[in-house]
LUMKE-197121 format. One record per residue: residue number from 1; x, y, z of N, C-alpha, C in turn; residue in one letter; chain. Coordinates in nm, 4 decimals. Example, Ala and Ser with C-alpha at 12.3 -4.5 7.8 and 13.67 -1.06 7.14 Angstrom:
<rs>
r numar->1	n_px->1.3190	n_py->-0.5690	n_pz->0.7800	ca_px->1.2300	ca_py->-0.4500	ca_pz->0.7800	c_px->1.3200	c_py->-0.3300	c_pz->0.7800	lofi->A	titor->A
r numar->2	n_px->1.2850	n_py->-0.2250	n_pz->0.7080	ca_px->1.3670	ca_py->-0.1060	ca_pz->0.7140	c_px->1.2900	c_py->0.0030	c_pz->0.7870	lofi->S	titor->A
</rs>
This chain:
<rs>
r numar->1	n_px->-0.8286	n_py->1.5297	n_pz->1.7974	ca_px->-0.8276	ca_py->1.5104	ca_pz->1.6461	c_px->-0.9705	c_py->1.4962	c_pz->1.6071	lofi->M	titor->A
r numar->2	n_px->-1.0139	n_py->1.5650	n_pz->1.4983	ca_px->-1.1532	ca_py->1.5562	ca_pz->1.4441	c_px->-1.1430	c_py->1.4768	c_pz->1.3130	lofi->T	titor->A
r numar->3	n_px->-1.2307	n_py->1.4003	n_pz->1.2841	ca_px->-1.2444	ca_py->1.3242	ca_pz->1.1593	c_px->-1.3848	c_py->1.3549	c_pz->1.0868	lofi->Q	titor->A
r numar->4	n_px->-1.3606	n_py->1.4075	n_pz->0.9592	ca_px->-1.4814	ca_py->1.4489	ca_pz->0.8934	c_px->-1.5591	c_py->1.3025	c_pz->0.8694	lofi->E	titor->A
r numar->5	n_px->-1.6814	n_py->1.3141	n_pz->0.8874	ca_px->-1.7676	ca_py->1.1923	ca_pz->0.8723	c_px->-1.8462	c_py->1.2135	c_pz->0.7414	lofi->T	titor->A
r numar->6	n_px->-1.8125	n_py->1.1401	n_pz->0.6281	ca_px->-1.8862	ca_py->1.1704	ca_pz->0.5100	c_px->-2.0244	c_py->1.1140	c_pz->0.5138	lofi->P	titor->A
r numar->7	n_px->-2.1106	n_py->1.1894	n_pz->0.4415	ca_px->-2.2528	ca_py->1.1402	ca_pz->0.4346	c_px->-2.2668	c_py->1.0341	c_pz->0.3264	lofi->S	titor->A
r numar->8	n_px->-2.1673	n_py->1.0282	n_pz->0.2433	ca_px->-2.1644	ca_py->0.9291	ca_pz->0.1371	c_px->-2.1172	c_py->0.7929	c_pz->0.1858	lofi->D	titor->A
r numar->9	n_px->-2.2142	n_py->0.6933	n_pz->0.1890	ca_px->-2.1715	ca_py->0.5478	ca_pz->0.2476	c_px->-2.0540	c_py->0.4916	c_pz->0.1628	lofi->P	titor->A
r numar->10	n_px->-2.0506	n_py->0.5041	n_pz->0.0325	ca_px->-1.9434	ca_py->0.4548	ca_pz->-0.0403	c_px->-1.8098	c_py->0.5105	c_pz->-0.0026	lofi->A	titor->A
r numar->11	n_px->-1.8082	n_py->0.6479	n_pz->0.0158	ca_px->-1.6829	ca_py->0.7155	ca_pz->0.0577	c_px->-1.6392	c_py->0.6655	c_pz->0.1944	lofi->L	titor->A
r numar->12	n_px->-1.7446	n_py->0.6451	n_pz->0.2909	ca_px->-1.7180	ca_py->0.6098	ca_pz->0.4269	c_px->-1.6628	c_py->0.4611	c_pz->0.4160	lofi->A	titor->A
r numar->13	n_px->-1.7091	n_py->0.3782	n_pz->0.3417	ca_px->-1.6565	ca_py->0.2383	ca_pz->0.3260	c_px->-1.5185	c_py->0.2372	c_pz->0.2686	lofi->G	titor->A
r numar->14	n_px->-1.4892	n_py->0.3226	n_pz->0.1784	ca_px->-1.3479	ca_py->0.3336	ca_pz->0.1127	c_px->-1.2524	c_py->0.3684	c_pz->0.2266	lofi->F	titor->A
r numar->15	n_px->-1.2929	n_py->0.4734	n_pz->0.2980	ca_px->-1.2092	ca_py->0.5452	ca_pz->0.4074	c_px->-1.1942	c_py->0.4265	c_pz->0.5156	lofi->R	titor->A
r numar->16	n_px->-1.2886	n_py->0.3597	n_pz->0.5574	ca_px->-1.2687	ca_py->0.2529	ca_pz->0.6544	c_px->-1.1695	c_py->0.1459	c_pz->0.5993	lofi->K	titor->A
r numar->17	n_px->-1.1783	n_py->0.1080	n_pz->0.4761	ca_px->-1.0839	ca_py->0.0223	ca_pz->0.4254	c_px->-0.9464	c_py->0.0670	c_pz->0.4217	lofi->S	titor->A
r numar->18	n_px->-0.9311	n_py->0.1945	n_pz->0.3892	ca_px->-0.7922	ca_py->0.2527	ca_pz->0.3903	c_px->-0.7413	c_py->0.2588	c_pz->0.5253	lofi->I	titor->A
r numar->19	n_px->-0.8272	n_py->0.2983	n_pz->0.6238	ca_px->-0.7777	ca_py->0.3024	ca_pz->0.7644	c_px->-0.7290	c_py->0.1689	c_pz->0.8062	lofi->D	titor->A
r numar->20	n_px->-0.7981	n_py->0.0579	n_pz->0.7725	ca_px->-0.7705	ca_py->-0.0784	ca_pz->0.8140	c_px->-0.6283	c_py->-0.1069	c_pz->0.7513	lofi->N	titor->A
r numar->21	n_px->-0.6122	n_py->-0.0823	n_pz->0.6275	ca_px->-0.4805	ca_py->-0.1156	ca_pz->0.5577	c_px->-0.3711	c_py->-0.0293	c_pz->0.6250	lofi->I	titor->A
r numar->22	n_px->-0.3917	n_py->0.0920	n_pz->0.6439	ca_px->-0.2855	ca_py->0.1696	ca_pz->0.7092	c_px->-0.2587	c_py->0.1136	c_pz->0.8422	lofi->D	titor->A
r numar->23	n_px->-0.3492	n_py->0.0673	n_pz->0.9172	ca_px->-0.3137	ca_py->0.0087	ca_pz->1.0509	c_px->-0.2393	c_py->-0.1245	c_pz->1.0360	lofi->A	titor->A
r numar->24	n_px->-0.2730	n_py->-0.2040	n_pz->0.9284	ca_px->-0.2003	ca_py->-0.3218	ca_pz->0.9047	c_px->-0.0645	c_py->-0.3022	c_pz->0.8673	lofi->A	titor->A
r numar->25	n_px->-0.0434	n_py->-0.1952	n_pz->0.7797	ca_px->0.0991	ca_py->-0.1494	ca_pz->0.7318	c_px->0.1833	c_py->-0.1188	c_pz->0.8530	lofi->L	titor->A
r numar->26	n_px->0.1294	n_py->-0.0436	n_pz->0.9389	ca_px->0.2076	ca_py->0.0023	ca_pz->1.0626	c_px->0.2420	c_py->-0.1169	c_pz->1.1477	lofi->I	titor->A
r numar->27	n_px->0.1498	n_py->-0.2068	n_pz->1.1679	ca_px->0.1829	ca_py->-0.3382	ca_pz->1.2454	c_px->0.2852	c_py->-0.4210	c_pz->1.1704	lofi->H	titor->A
r numar->28	n_px->0.2767	n_py->-0.4318	n_pz->1.0387	ca_px->0.3680	ca_py->-0.5105	ca_pz->0.9610	c_px->0.5040	c_py->-0.4501	c_pz->0.9634	lofi->M	titor->A
r numar->29	n_px->0.5120	n_py->-0.3113	n_pz->0.9570	ca_px->0.6449	ca_py->-0.2436	ca_pz->0.9653	c_px->0.7085	c_py->-0.2645	c_pz->1.1042	lofi->L	titor->A
r numar->30	n_px->0.6255	n_py->-0.2491	n_pz->1.2054	ca_px->0.6782	ca_py->-0.2616	ca_pz->1.3353	c_px->0.7426	c_py->-0.3997	c_pz->1.3595	lofi->A	titor->A
r numar->31	n_px->0.6679	n_py->-0.5130	n_pz->1.3057	ca_px->0.7161	ca_py->-0.6486	ca_pz->1.3214	c_px->0.8552	c_py->-0.6639	c_pz->1.2381	lofi->E	titor->A
r numar->32	n_px->0.8560	n_py->-0.5913	n_pz->1.1164	ca_px->0.9716	ca_py->-0.6096	ca_pz->1.0292	c_px->1.0905	c_py->-0.5413	c_pz->1.1020	lofi->R	titor->A
r numar->33	n_px->1.0684	n_py->-0.4186	n_pz->1.1658	ca_px->1.1803	ca_py->-0.3626	ca_pz->1.2375	c_px->1.2148	c_py->-0.4317	c_pz->1.3656	lofi->F	titor->A
r numar->34	n_px->1.1206	n_py->-0.5098	n_pz->1.4273	ca_px->1.1654	ca_py->-0.5938	ca_pz->1.5468	c_px->1.2690	c_py->-0.7037	c_pz->1.4935	lofi->R	titor->A
r numar->35	n_px->1.2315	n_py->-0.7541	n_pz->1.3835	ca_px->1.3214	ca_py->-0.8668	ca_pz->1.3303	c_px->1.4438	c_py->-0.8146	c_pz->1.2807	lofi->I	titor->A
r numar->36	n_px->1.4437	n_py->-0.7024	n_pz->1.2037	ca_px->1.5743	ca_py->-0.6402	ca_pz->1.1606	c_px->1.6623	c_py->-0.5974	c_pz->1.2772	lofi->T	titor->A
r numar->37	n_px->1.5945	n_py->-0.5548	n_pz->1.3853	ca_px->1.6791	ca_py->-0.5082	ca_pz->1.5038	c_px->1.7570	c_py->-0.6320	c_pz->1.5509	lofi->Q	titor->A
r numar->38	n_px->1.6904	n_py->-0.7468	n_pz->1.5610	ca_px->1.7601	ca_py->-0.8762	ca_pz->1.6132	c_px->1.8775	c_py->-0.8952	c_pz->1.5115	lofi->A	titor->A
r numar->39	n_px->1.8400	n_py->-0.8853	n_pz->1.3805	ca_px->1.9524	ca_py->-0.9067	ca_pz->1.2728	c_px->2.0576	c_py->-0.8240	c_pz->1.3035	lofi->V	titor->A
r numar->40	n_px->2.0444	n_py->-0.6970	n_pz->1.3303	ca_px->2.1507	ca_py->-0.5958	ca_pz->1.3514	c_px->2.2243	c_py->-0.6379	c_pz->1.4728	lofi->G	titor->A
r numar->41	n_px->2.1619	n_py->-0.6689	n_pz->1.5787	ca_px->2.2348	ca_py->-0.7146	ca_pz->1.6998	c_px->2.3159	c_py->-0.8342	c_pz->1.6719	lofi->E	titor->A
r numar->42	n_px->2.2564	n_py->-0.9307	n_pz->1.6070	ca_px->2.3334	ca_py->-1.0544	ca_pz->1.5728	c_px->2.4571	c_py->-1.0186	c_pz->1.4851	lofi->H	titor->A
r numar->43	n_px->2.4340	n_py->-0.9301	n_pz->1.3796	ca_px->2.5557	ca_py->-0.8961	ca_pz->1.2813	c_px->2.6652	c_py->-0.8249	c_pz->1.3797	lofi->K	titor->A
r numar->44	n_px->2.6174	n_py->-0.7367	n_pz->1.4611	ca_px->2.7174	ca_py->-0.6686	ca_pz->1.5499	c_px->2.7885	c_py->-0.7666	c_pz->1.6325	lofi->A	titor->A
r numar->45	n_px->2.7269	n_py->-0.8589	n_pz->1.6947	ca_px->2.7887	ca_py->-0.9612	ca_pz->1.7769	c_px->2.8863	c_py->-1.0448	c_pz->1.7101	lofi->K	titor->A
r numar->46	n_px->2.8551	n_py->-1.0884	n_pz->1.5739	ca_px->2.9517	ca_py->-1.1681	ca_pz->1.5051	c_px->3.0495	c_py->-1.0878	c_pz->1.4113	lofi->I	titor->A
r numar->47	n_px->3.0366	n_py->-0.9672	n_pz->1.4152	ca_px->3.1285	ca_py->-0.8736	ca_pz->1.3334	c_px->3.1046	c_py->-0.8594	c_pz->1.1883	lofi->G	titor->A
r numar->48	n_px->2.9801	n_py->-0.8716	n_pz->1.1553	ca_px->2.9430	ca_py->-0.8456	ca_pz->1.0199	c_px->2.9028	c_py->-0.7029	c_pz->1.0023	lofi->L	titor->A
r numar->49	n_px->2.9310	n_py->-0.6520	n_pz->0.8769	ca_px->2.8860	ca_py->-0.5070	ca_pz->0.8510	c_px->2.7306	c_py->-0.4826	c_pz->0.8642	lofi->P	titor->A
r numar->50	n_px->2.7069	n_py->-0.3589	n_pz->0.8797	ca_px->2.5656	ca_py->-0.3276	ca_pz->0.9027	c_px->2.4915	c_py->-0.3438	c_pz->0.7743	lofi->A	titor->A
r numar->51	n_px->2.5467	n_py->-0.3185	n_pz->0.6550	ca_px->2.4818	ca_py->-0.3339	ca_pz->0.5287	c_px->2.5339	c_py->-0.4474	c_pz->0.4479	lofi->S	titor->A
r numar->52	n_px->2.4485	n_py->-0.4897	n_pz->0.3626	ca_px->2.4769	ca_py->-0.6084	ca_pz->0.2684	c_px->2.4219	c_py->-0.5667	c_pz->0.1351	lofi->D	titor->A
r numar->53	n_px->2.5132	n_py->-0.4870	n_pz->0.0539	ca_px->2.4662	ca_py->-0.4352	ca_pz->-0.0693	c_px->2.4037	c_py->-0.5401	c_pz->-0.1682	lofi->P	titor->A
r numar->54	n_px->2.4716	n_py->-0.6488	n_pz->-0.1669	ca_px->2.4217	ca_py->-0.7653	ca_pz->-0.2534	c_px->2.2775	c_py->-0.8073	c_pz->-0.2228	lofi->G	titor->A
r numar->55	n_px->2.2617	n_py->-0.8246	n_pz->-0.0953	ca_px->2.1255	ca_py->-0.8560	ca_pz->-0.0503	c_px->2.0278	c_py->-0.7524	c_pz->-0.0743	lofi->R	titor->A
r numar->56	n_px->2.0652	n_py->-0.6205	n_pz->-0.0401	ca_px->1.9732	ca_py->-0.5137	ca_pz->-0.0657	c_px->1.9296	c_py->-0.5031	c_pz->-0.2153	lofi->E	titor->A
r numar->57	n_px->2.0287	n_py->-0.5194	n_pz->-0.3057	ca_px->2.0022	ca_py->-0.4987	ca_pz->-0.4397	c_px->1.9071	c_py->-0.6233	c_pz->-0.4911	lofi->Q	titor->A
r numar->58	n_px->1.9362	n_py->-0.7389	n_pz->-0.4421	ca_px->1.8519	ca_py->-0.8583	ca_pz->-0.4630	c_px->1.6990	c_py->-0.8343	c_pz->-0.4181	lofi->F	titor->A
r numar->59	n_px->1.6897	n_py->-0.7784	n_pz->-0.3045	ca_px->1.5613	ca_py->-0.7501	ca_pz->-0.2491	c_px->1.4830	c_py->-0.6393	c_pz->-0.3284	lofi->Q	titor->A
r numar->60	n_px->1.5552	n_py->-0.5447	n_pz->-0.3714	ca_px->1.4962	ca_py->-0.4316	ca_pz->-0.4461	c_px->1.4451	c_py->-0.4830	c_pz->-0.5794	lofi->I	titor->A
r numar->61	n_px->1.5262	n_py->-0.5695	n_pz->-0.6454	ca_px->1.4796	ca_py->-0.6220	ca_pz->-0.7813	c_px->1.3625	c_py->-0.7140	c_pz->-0.7631	lofi->Q	titor->A
r numar->62	n_px->1.3704	n_py->-0.7976	n_pz->-0.6522	ca_px->1.2482	ca_py->-0.8882	ca_pz->-0.6267	c_px->1.1231	c_py->-0.8166	c_pz->-0.5984	lofi->K	titor->A
r numar->63	n_px->1.1378	n_py->-0.7052	n_pz->-0.5202	ca_px->1.0207	ca_py->-0.6329	ca_pz->-0.4857	c_px->0.9694	c_py->-0.5380	c_pz->-0.5993	lofi->L	titor->A
r numar->64	n_px->1.0615	n_py->-0.5079	n_pz->-0.6888	ca_px->1.0130	ca_py->-0.4318	ca_pz->-0.8116	c_px->0.9285	c_py->-0.5251	c_pz->-0.8965	lofi->R	titor->A
r numar->65	n_px->0.9842	n_py->-0.6472	n_pz->-0.9124	ca_px->0.9042	ca_py->-0.7510	ca_pz->-0.9895	c_px->0.7674	c_py->-0.7752	c_pz->-0.9249	lofi->A	titor->A
r numar->66	n_px->0.7636	n_py->-0.7891	n_pz->-0.7963	ca_px->0.6331	ca_py->-0.8132	ca_pz->-0.7259	c_px->0.5438	c_py->-0.6899	c_pz->-0.7503	lofi->L	titor->A
r numar->67	n_px->0.6013	n_py->-0.5727	n_pz->-0.7457	ca_px->0.5225	ca_py->-0.4435	ca_pz->-0.7678	c_px->0.4614	c_py->-0.4555	c_pz->-0.9118	lofi->A	titor->A
r numar->68	n_px->0.5406	n_py->-0.4859	n_pz->-1.0046	ca_px->0.4810	ca_py->-0.4911	ca_pz->-1.1371	c_px->0.3704	c_py->-0.5962	c_pz->-1.1597	lofi->E	titor->A
r numar->69	n_px->0.3941	n_py->-0.7132	n_pz->-1.0876	ca_px->0.2787	ca_py->-0.8068	ca_pz->-1.0926	c_px->0.1551	c_py->-0.7567	c_pz->-1.0337	lofi->E	titor->A
r numar->70	n_px->0.1717	n_py->-0.6679	n_pz->-0.9201	ca_px->0.0569	ca_py->-0.6275	ca_pz->-0.8440	c_px->-0.0020	c_py->-0.4951	c_pz->-0.9109	lofi->A	titor->A
r numar->71	n_px->0.0487	n_py->-0.4418	n_pz->-1.0169	ca_px->0.0115	ca_py->-0.3232	ca_pz->-1.0741	c_px->0.0435	c_py->-0.2085	c_pz->-0.9890	lofi->D	titor->A
r numar->72	n_px->0.1574	n_py->-0.2118	n_pz->-0.9249	ca_px->0.2049	ca_py->-0.0975	ca_pz->-0.8349	c_px->0.3276	c_py->-0.0405	c_pz->-0.9111	lofi->L	titor->A
r numar->73	n_px->0.3396	n_py->0.0913	n_pz->-0.9018	ca_px->0.4566	ca_py->0.1523	ca_pz->-0.9819	c_px->0.5854	c_py->0.1002	c_pz->-0.9177	lofi->D	titor->A
r numar->74	n_px->0.6754	n_py->0.0282	n_pz->-0.9870	ca_px->0.8006	ca_py->-0.0195	ca_pz->-0.9420	c_px->0.8858	c_py->0.0917	c_pz->-0.8907	lofi->P	titor->A
r numar->75	n_px->0.8843	n_py->0.2078	n_pz->-0.9409	ca_px->0.9703	ca_py->0.3175	ca_pz->-0.8942	c_px->0.9332	c_py->0.3519	c_pz->-0.7493	lofi->E	titor->A
r numar->76	n_px->0.7973	n_py->0.3561	n_pz->-0.7271	ca_px->0.7479	ca_py->0.3900	ca_pz->-0.5849	c_px->0.7909	c_py->0.2759	c_pz->-0.4931	lofi->F	titor->A
r numar->77	n_px->0.7685	n_py->0.1506	n_pz->-0.5406	ca_px->0.8154	ca_py->0.0389	ca_pz->-0.4466	c_px->0.9544	c_py->0.0465	c_pz->-0.4214	lofi->S	titor->A
r numar->78	n_px->1.0495	n_py->0.0748	n_pz->-0.5208	ca_px->1.1845	ca_py->0.0928	ca_pz->-0.4940	c_px->1.2083	c_py->0.2029	c_pz->-0.3906	lofi->E	titor->A
r numar->79	n_px->1.1547	n_py->0.3214	n_pz->-0.4104	ca_px->1.1827	ca_py->0.4364	ca_pz->-0.3165	c_px->1.1391	c_py->0.3919	c_pz->-0.1758	lofi->K	titor->A
r numar->80	n_px->1.0208	n_py->0.3182	n_pz->-0.1638	ca_px->0.9607	ca_py->0.2726	ca_pz->-0.0295	c_px->1.0582	c_py->0.1788	c_pz->0.0286	lofi->F	titor->A
r numar->81	n_px->1.1073	n_py->0.0732	n_pz->-0.0458	ca_px->1.1890	ca_py->-0.0264	ca_pz->0.0239	c_px->1.3219	c_py->0.0307	c_pz->0.0404	lofi->I	titor->A
r numar->82	n_px->1.3722	n_py->0.1284	n_pz->-0.0346	ca_px->1.5091	ca_py->0.1821	ca_pz->-0.0061	c_px->1.5093	c_py->0.2601	c_pz->0.1232	lofi->R	titor->A
r numar->83	n_px->1.3902	n_py->0.3302	n_pz->0.1430	ca_px->1.3668	ca_py->0.4110	ca_pz->0.2693	c_px->1.3773	c_py->0.3176	c_pz->0.3848	lofi->F	titor->A
r numar->84	n_px->1.3150	n_py->0.2033	n_pz->0.3674	ca_px->1.3060	ca_py->0.1045	ca_pz->0.4886	c_px->1.4477	c_py->0.0471	c_pz->0.5047	lofi->V	titor->A
r numar->85	n_px->1.5089	n_py->0.0102	n_pz->0.3981	ca_px->1.6439	ca_py->-0.0513	ca_pz->0.4153	c_px->1.7448	c_py->0.0534	c_pz->0.4664	lofi->I	titor->A
r numar->86	n_px->1.7277	n_py->0.1840	n_pz->0.4296	ca_px->1.8217	ca_py->0.2754	ca_pz->0.4906	c_px->1.7921	c_py->0.2951	c_pz->0.6312	lofi->D	titor->A
r numar->87	n_px->1.6771	n_py->0.2874	n_pz->0.6803	ca_px->1.6437	ca_py->0.2953	ca_pz->0.8251	c_px->1.7021	c_py->0.1742	c_pz->0.8922	lofi->E	titor->A
r numar->88	n_px->1.6780	n_py->0.0599	n_pz->0.8414	ca_px->1.7375	ca_py->-0.0644	ca_pz->0.9005	c_px->1.8930	c_py->-0.0627	c_pz->0.9138	lofi->V	titor->A
r numar->89	n_px->1.9560	n_py->-0.0090	n_pz->0.8130	ca_px->2.1017	ca_py->0.0038	ca_pz->0.8233	c_px->2.1384	c_py->0.1037	c_pz->0.9267	lofi->I	titor->A
r numar->90	n_px->2.0604	n_py->0.2075	n_pz->0.9375	ca_px->2.0910	ca_py->0.3147	ca_pz->1.0399	c_px->2.0764	c_py->0.2472	c_pz->1.1769	lofi->R	titor->A
r numar->91	n_px->1.9766	n_py->0.1714	n_pz->1.1980	ca_px->1.9540	ca_py->0.1022	ca_pz->1.3259	c_px->2.0664	c_py->0.0034	c_pz->1.3460	lofi->H	titor->A
r numar->92	n_px->2.1168	n_py->-0.0779	n_pz->1.2440	ca_px->2.2242	ca_py->-0.1733	ca_pz->1.2608	c_px->2.3482	c_py->-0.0968	c_pz->1.2992	lofi->H	titor->A
r numar->93	n_px->2.3733	n_py->0.0210	n_pz->1.2438	ca_px->2.4934	ca_py->0.0962	ca_pz->1.2753	c_px->2.4977	c_py->0.1413	c_pz->1.4236	lofi->M	titor->A
r numar->94	n_px->2.3655	n_py->0.1809	n_pz->1.4662	ca_px->2.3549	ca_py->0.2130	ca_pz->1.6146	c_px->2.3848	c_py->0.0974	c_pz->1.6965	lofi->Q	titor->A
r numar->95	n_px->2.3338	n_py->-0.0188	n_pz->1.6532	ca_px->2.3632	ca_py->-0.1404	ca_pz->1.7423	c_px->2.5050	c_py->-0.1750	c_pz->1.7413	lofi->A	titor->A
r numar->96	n_px->2.5744	n_py->-0.1566	n_pz->1.6264	ca_px->2.7211	ca_py->-0.1853	ca_pz->1.6309	c_px->2.7992	c_py->-0.0927	c_pz->1.7068	lofi->A	titor->A
r numar->97	n_px->2.7532	n_py->0.0283	n_pz->1.7258	ca_px->2.8452	ca_py->0.1285	ca_pz->1.8062	c_px->2.8134	c_py->0.1186	c_pz->1.9525	lofi->S	titor->A
r numar->98	n_px->2.7199	n_py->0.0210	n_pz->1.9913	ca_px->2.6931	ca_py->0.0103	ca_pz->2.1378	c_px->2.7966	c_py->-0.0703	c_pz->2.2109	lofi->K	titor->A
</rs>
């Protein structure tokens, strides 16, 4: 993989910051999925359903409010967290079927 090296120091600095943030996001998502995997296994063990619509809606509303406070488009934040939640539920369903 090749990476264009900008001759503009400001652009290079911005890109380095973006790369660092992307790496942090990946690590945070990995940790989140490790924890939610444990939740899914626990739910399967005690017979709870894979999804909890009330909790999901609460989280979505809470994160929309945080997005607004952070000047992030709440529609984007909802789409993002909905994608994450849907993946978690899929993993929980897999754990329940084992």
